[in-house]
C-alpha positions in Angstrom: 126.5 167.8 101.4 129.7 167.3 99.4 128.7 170.2 97.1 128.2 172.5 100.1 131.6 171.6 101.5 133.3 172.3 98.2 131.5 175.7 98.0 132.7 176.7 101.5 136.3 175.7 100.6 136.0 177.8 97.5 135.0 180.9 99.4 137.6 183.8 99.2 140.1 183.8 102.1 139.0 187.5 102.9 135.5 186.2 103.7 136.6 183.4 105.9 139.4 185.2 107.7 138.7 186.9 111.0 139.0 190.7 111.0 141.9 192.2 112.9 140.9 193.2 116.4 142.5 195.6 118.8 141.6 196.7 122.3 141.6 200.4 123.1 141.1 202.0 126.5 137.4 202.6 125.5 136.6 199.2 123.9 137.5 196.7 121.2 137.6 197.6 117.5 137.4 195.3 114.5 139.1 196.6 111.3 139.9 195.2 107.9 142.9 193.5 106.3 144.0 195.1 103.1 147.1 193.9 101.2 149.2 192.8 104.3 148.0 195.9 106.2 145.4 196.1 109.0 143.3 199.2 108.8 141.1 200.6 111.5 138.8 203.5 110.5 136.5 205.7 112.4 137.9 205.1 116.0 136.5 207.7 118.3 139.1 209.6 120.3 136.6 212.0 121.9 132.9 212.3 122.4 130.8 213.8 119.6 131.3 217.6 119.9 127.5 218.3 119.6 124.8 219.8 121.8 126.4 220.8 125.1 129.8 219.7 123.8 129.7 222.2 120.9 132.5 224.7 121.6 133.9 222.7 124.5 137.3 221.1 124.9 137.1 217.5 123.6 135.6 215.1 126.1 136.4 211.4 126.5 134.3 209.1 124.4 131.9 206.7 126.0 133.2 203.2 126.5 131.5 200.5 124.6 130.9 196.7 125.0 131.5 194.1 122.4 133.3 194.8 119.1 133.0 198.2 117.4 133.1 198.0 113.6 136.1 200.1 112.5 136.0 199.4 108.7 134.6 202.8 107.5 135.7 206.3 108.0 133.8 208.4 110.5 132.4 211.6 109.1 134.8 214.4 108.2 134.1 217.5 110.2 131.3 219.9 109.3 132.4 222.3 106.6 131.7 224.0 103.3 133.7 221.9 100.9 136.2 223.6 98.7 135.4 223.2 95.0 138.3 221.6 93.1 140.1 220.5 96.3 143.2 218.4 95.6 141.9 216.0 98.3 138.2 215.6 97.9 136.3 214.1 100.8 134.7 210.7 100.7 132.2 211.2 103.6 129.3 213.4 104.3 130.6 216.0 106.8 129.0 216.1 110.2 129.4 217.9 113.5 130.0 214.4 115.0 133.5 214.0 113.6 136.2 213.3 116.3 137.5 210.1 114.9 140.9 208.8 113.8 142.1 206.1 111.5 145.0 203.7 111.8 147.1 201.6 109.3 149.5 199.0 110.7 151.5 196.1 109.3 149.3 193.0 109.6 152.1 191.1 111.3 152.7 193.8 113.9 151.7 192.6 117.4 151.0 194.6 120.5 154.3 195.8 122.0 156.2 195.7 118.8 157.3 199.3 119.3 157.1 200.4 115.6 157.5 204.1 114.8 154.3 206.1 114.5 153.4 208.9 112.0 150.4 211.1 112.8 148.8 213.1 109.9 147.1 216.5 110.3 145.3 217.6 107.1 145.3 221.1 105.7 142.5 223.3 104.4 143.0 226.8 105.7 141.4 225.6 109.0 138.1 225.9 107.1 137.8 222.6 105.3 139.6 219.2 104.9 139.4 215.7 106.5 140.9 212.3 106.7 138.8 210.5 104.2 140.5 211.6 100.9 142.1 208.8 99.0 145.5 210.5 98.7 145.7 210.4 102.5 145.7 206.6 102.6 148.3 205.3 105.0 148.9 201.9 103.4 152.3 202.7 101.9 153.7 203.7 105.4 152.4 200.5 107.0 154.0 198.4 104.3 157.3 200.1 105.4 156.8 199.2 109.0 155.5 202.6 110.2 152.1 202.8 111.9 150.1 205.6 110.3 147.4 207.6 112.1 145.2 210.3 110.7 143.0 212.4 112.9 140.0 214.7 112.4 139.7 218.1 114.0 137.0 220.7 114.0 137.3 223.5 111.4 135.7 226.9 110.7 133.5 228.3 113.5 133.3 224.8 115.1 137.1 224.8 115.6 137.8 228.4 116.3 135.2 230.4 118.2 134.9 232.5 121.3 132.2 234.4 123.2 131.9 236.0 126.7 129.5 233.2 127.7 132.0 230.5 126.8 134.7 232.3 128.8 132.3 232.5 131.8 131.3 228.8 131.5 134.9 227.6 131.3 136.2 230.0 133.9 138.9 231.1 131.4 139.2 232.3 127.8 138.7 229.5 125.3 138.4 229.2 121.6 141.1 227.1 119.9 139.1 223.9 119.9 140.7 222.6 116.8 144.1 222.5 118.5 142.6 220.9 121.5 141.2 218.2 119.3 144.7 217.5 117.9 146.2 217.2 121.3 143.3 214.9 122.4 144.1 212.6 119.4 147.8 212.6 120.3 146.9 211.7 123.9 144.9 208.8 122.5 147.9 207.7 120.5 150.1 207.9 123.6 147.7 205.8 125.6 146.7 203.2 123.0 149.3 202.9 120.2 151.3 200.2 121.9 148.2 197.9 121.7 148.5 198.2 117.9 152.2 197.6 117.9 153.4 201.2 118.0 155.9 203.0 120.1 154.4 205.9 122.1 158.0 207.3 122.5 158.4 207.5 118.7 155.6 209.6 117.4 156.2 211.9 114.5 153.5 214.5 113.7 153.2 215.5 110.0 151.0 218.2 108.5 150.6 220.1 105.3 149.4 223.7 104.7 147.1 224.5 107.7 148.0 221.1 109.1 151.7 222.2 108.8 150.9 225.4 110.6 149.2 223.3 113.3 152.4 221.2 113.7 154.5 224.4 114.0 152.1 225.6 116.8 152.2 222.2 118.5 156.0 222.6 118.8 155.3 225.6 121.1 152.3 224.3 123.0 152.7 223.2 126.6 149.9 220.6 126.2 151.8 218.9 123.4 155.0 218.3 125.4 155.7 214.6 125.6 153.3 213.7 122.8 155.6 213.9 119.8 159.2 213.0 119.1 159.5 214.6 115.7 157.8 217.0 113.3 157.3 217.2 109.6 156.0 220.5 108.2 154.9 220.7 104.6 154.1 224.1 103.3 153.0 225.2 106.8 155.1 228.4 107.0 156.6 229.0 110.4 155.9 232.7 111.2 152.6 234.2 112.3 151.9 236.1 109.1 148.3 236.1 110.0 148.4 237.5 113.6 146.8 235.6 116.4 143.7 237.4 117.4 143.2 239.0 120.8 140.5 237.6 123.0 138.7 240.9 123.0 138.5 240.7 119.2 137.6 237.0 119.2 134.8 237.5 121.8 133.4 240.4 119.7 133.4 238.2 116.7 131.3 235.7 118.7 128.9 238.4 119.8 128.6 239.5 116.1 127.8 235.9 115.0 125.2 235.5 117.7 123.5 238.8 116.8 123.5 237.8 113.1 121.5 234.7 114.2 119.1 236.8 116.3 120.7 235.9 119.7 121.2 239.0 121.8 121.8 237.4 125.2 125.4 237.0 126.2 125.0 234.8 129.3 124.1 231.1 129.7 120.8 231.7 127.9 122.6 233.1 124.8 125.1 230.2 124.9 122.3 227.6 125.0 120.7 229.3 122.1 123.9 229.3 120.1 124.5 225.6 120.8 120.9 225.0 119.6 121.6 226.5 116.2 121.5 224.0 113.4 125.0 223.0 112.4 124.4 224.4 108.9 123.8 227.9 110.5 127.2 227.7 112.3 128.9 226.4 109.2 127.5 229.0 106.8 126.5 228.5 103.2 129.3 230.1 101.2 133.0 229.5 101.9 134.0 233.0 100.8 131.3 235.3 102.0 130.4 233.5 105.2 133.9 232.5 106.3 137.0 233.7 104.4 135.9 237.2 103.6 133.8 237.8 106.7 136.2 238.6 109.6 133.3 240.2 111.6 131.8 236.7 112.2 134.8 234.4 111.9 138.2 234.9 113.5 140.0 233.1 110.7 141.9 230.8 113.1 144.1 231.1 116.2 143.2 233.4 119.1 145.4 234.2 122.1 143.4 232.6 124.9 146.5 232.0 127.0 146.4 228.3 127.9 146.2 226.2 124.7 148.1 228.9 122.7 150.2 231.0 125.0 151.4 233.3 122.2 152.3 233.5 118.6 154.5 230.6 117.5 157.3 232.7 116.1 157.4 234.9 119.2 157.5 231.8 121.4 160.3 230.3 119.3 162.3 233.5 119.5 162.0 233.2 123.3 163.3 229.6 123.2 160.0 227.8 123.6 160.2 225.1 121.0 160.0 221.4 121.8 163.4 219.7 121.4 162.6 217.4 118.6 164.0 216.9 115.1 162.2 218.7 112.3 161.8 218.1 108.6 160.4 221.2 106.9 159.9 222.8 103.5 157.5 223.7 100.7 156.8 223.3 97.0 158.4 225.7 94.6 155.4 227.4 93.0 152.1 229.0 93.9 152.7 229.0 97.7 151.7 232.5 98.6 148.8 234.9 98.2 148.6 238.7 97.5 145.9 241.2 96.9 148.2 243.4 94.9 147.3 244.1 91.3 150.7 245.0 89.9 154.4 245.0 90.8 154.3 248.5 92.2 151.6 247.7 94.8 153.2 244.4 95.5 156.7 245.8 96.4 155.1 248.9 98.1 153.3 246.5 100.5 156.8 245.8 102.1 157.4 249.4 103.1 161.0 250.4 103.7 162.1 247.0 102.3 160.5 247.5 98.9 163.6 248.6 97.0 165.8 245.8 98.4 163.2 243.3 97.3 162.8 244.8 93.9 166.5 244.4 93.3 166.3 240.7 94.2 163.0 239.8 92.5 162.9 242.2 89.5 166.4 243.6 89.1 166.0 244.9 85.5 162.2 245.6 85.8 161.3 243.2 83.0 159.8 240.3 84.9 156.0 240.0 84.6 153.8 240.5 87.6 152.7 236.9 88.0 156.3 235.6 88.0 157.4 238.1 90.6 154.3 237.6 92.7 154.7 233.8 92.7 158.3 234.0 93.8 158.0 236.7 96.4 154.8 235.6 98.1 156.0 231.9 98.1 159.2 232.9 99.8 157.4 235.2 102.2 154.7 232.9 103.3 156.5 229.5 103.1 160.2 229.3 102.3 161.6 231.9 104.7 159.3 231.0 107.6 160.3 227.3 107.1 164.0 228.2 107.3 163.1 230.2 110.5 161.7 227.1 112.2 164.7 225.0 111.0 167.1 227.5 112.6 165.2 227.4 115.9 165.2 223.6 115.9 169.0 223.7 115.4 169.3 226.3 118.2 167.4 223.9 120.5 170.1 221.3 119.9 168.1 219.2 117.3 168.6 218.3 113.7 166.6 220.1 111.0 166.2 219.0 107.4 165.1 221.7 105.0 163.7 220.9 101.5 162.0 222.4 98.5 159.8 220.2 96.3 159.8 220.8 92.6 158.6 217.6 90.9 155.6 217.9 88.7 153.6 214.9 87.4 154.4 214.4 83.7 150.7 214.7 82.8 150.5 218.2 84.4 153.7 219.8 83.0 151.9 221.7 80.3 149.6 223.1 82.9 151.9 223.7 85.9 154.7 225.3 83.9 156.1 227.3 86.9 156.7 224.3 89.1 154.9 222.3 91.7 151.9 224.2 93.1 150.8 224.2 96.7 149.7 220.8 98.1 150.7 218.8 94.9 153.6 217.2 96.9 151.2 215.3 99.2 150.7 212.2 97.0 154.4 211.8 96.6 155.2 211.9 100.3 152.3 209.4 100.8 153.1 207.4 97.6 149.4 207.7 96.6 150.3 209.2 93.3 148.1 206.7 91.3 145.1 207.8 93.4 145.8 211.4 92.4 146.6 211.1 88.7 145.0 207.7 87.8 145.7 206.3 84.4 147.9 209.3 83.5 150.4 208.4 86.3 153.8 207.4 84.8 156.7 205.3 86.0 158.7 208.5 86.6 155.9 209.9 88.8 156.0 206.6 90.8 159.8 206.9 91.1 159.4 210.4 92.6 156.8 209.1 95.0 159.0 206.2 96.2 161.9 208.6 96.8 159.8 211.1 98.8 158.2 208.3 100.8 161.5 206.8 101.7 162.7 210.0 103.3 159.6 210.3 105.4 159.8 206.7 106.5 163.4 207.1 107.6 162.6 210.3 109.4 159.7 208.6 111.3 162.0 205.7 112.2 165.0 207.7 113.5 164.5 211.4 113.2 166.8 211.5 110.2 165.6 211.1 106.6 168.8 209.6 105.3 169.1 206.0 104.4 170.8 203.5 102.0 170.7 204.3 98.3 169.2 207.7 98.9 170.8 211.0 97.9 172.4 212.4 101.0 170.3 215.0 102.8 172.6 217.1 105.0 171.2 218.5 108.3 170.6 222.2 108.1 172.9 224.7 109.6 173.0 228.5 109.2 176.6 228.5 107.8 175.9 226.0 105.0 172.2 226.9 104.3 171.8 223.5 102.6 168.5 222.1 101.5 167.4 219.0 99.6 165.9 219.9 96.2 163.4 217.4 94.8 163.7 218.1 91.1 161.8 217.6 87.9 163.8 214.4 87.1 162.4 212.4 90.0 165.7 212.7 91.9 166.9 214.9 94.7 170.1 216.9 95.3 171.6 218.7 98.3 172.4 222.2 97.3 173.1 225.6 99.0 169.8 227.3 99.0 169.6 229.2 95.7 167.1 231.6 97.2 169.3 232.4 100.2 169.7 236.1 99.4 166.0 236.5 98.9 165.2 234.7 102.2 167.7 236.9 104.0 165.9 240.0 102.7 162.6 238.6 103.9 164.0 237.7 107.3 164.9 241.4 107.6 161.2 242.2 106.8 160.1 240.0 109.6 162.7 241.2 112.2 162.8 244.9 111.2 159.3 245.7 109.8 
């Protein structure tokens, strides 16, 4: 008996300790305690979007009795995974995927009113999820910020229309991915106080397509009241890929149905489409089935008129931007895309602006095509559109903080000679750099991550990234054109945008095509 008692005493505390428990509006969840942080994974914020719920707005999840295990991620959404992705998934994708995850300080009690940061992943609206290790929210929770990551439908599951869907809903539909994000934010508003969060202090943060989603949330009527701040990482800010008309989107749906042998366009055809195996909707090849096949995939947003009432830049020009502070920027290399094969075709694609751009990007004609393309497309797709959003936030009476990220992990400097490529800033802002670079991570890499994290934490707390012992980050204004430059030395400096003249020329492209 004495031996048994001693064995019980010797058991690890983690085994004997009760798991953290929280009560949501749908039932209780039991998470896990990890390094002074309570983590709840795989909490449903909507019913599984399968069967009759495929291509429907997210529906409320069923309530449950007893404790729901919330220690493992729910499946990431059905997709064709991108080879070599900077953020590899750790789940098997499924159509049943509308789950969110939450990290909180273990000491935080219900009603503590801590700031909240909600993460929206990127992936060209075709892939991505919340399970990647570099999206771990522990570093935020350790700084007193409750971190939430949400799944949303991608590819044809997230963006799809068809005349039968319009008839069923009684209005045009199709931007289900954006509705998923709003549903998750509504869950946060209704439940976060039970985890210690403040529903009035919710900052939404996204990168790449996730950043584009945040830009659009800033103009969506359904998002009003759900966020108090926005962080946009390499998400652009202008509609460089035009929102599709509903006539086009519905024709794409008809084409997809026909490709799968479904000719009926009414309820019978819709039932047949919803009965298709998820793999048939997903496709088998990311390029040929999705990216390069506009006849059967819209590629993203469509102008259905209720979720998205227009293109985000047009709406901002009309004054329709949520009055919240914004932190926005991009990395300094490989942020754009072009199908041009040489400098002549690249500059010619800008029409009447080609000569002005040539003078700015290749004044003496000696720059190589790759260097010119990298600079011009990055400015066109990311830097100038980000400045555009910053200016509109300021015009709405809010503060905006503009940045450019140029730190490169020491182990990658011989590979990424031009600067920090697209998406490589994520593990710095999350302080998950060791998860990204493993044993090759250096102390300087960690210093850069601590700096980037500190700015995000401060912004989540008070809508301003500045704080003690940090380089001052001035709020953006058109006269000063200041930005914070994260440099190769793991430090940051406020400077007048060195690319100002280039961005001014690209603004002219956007406003006077």
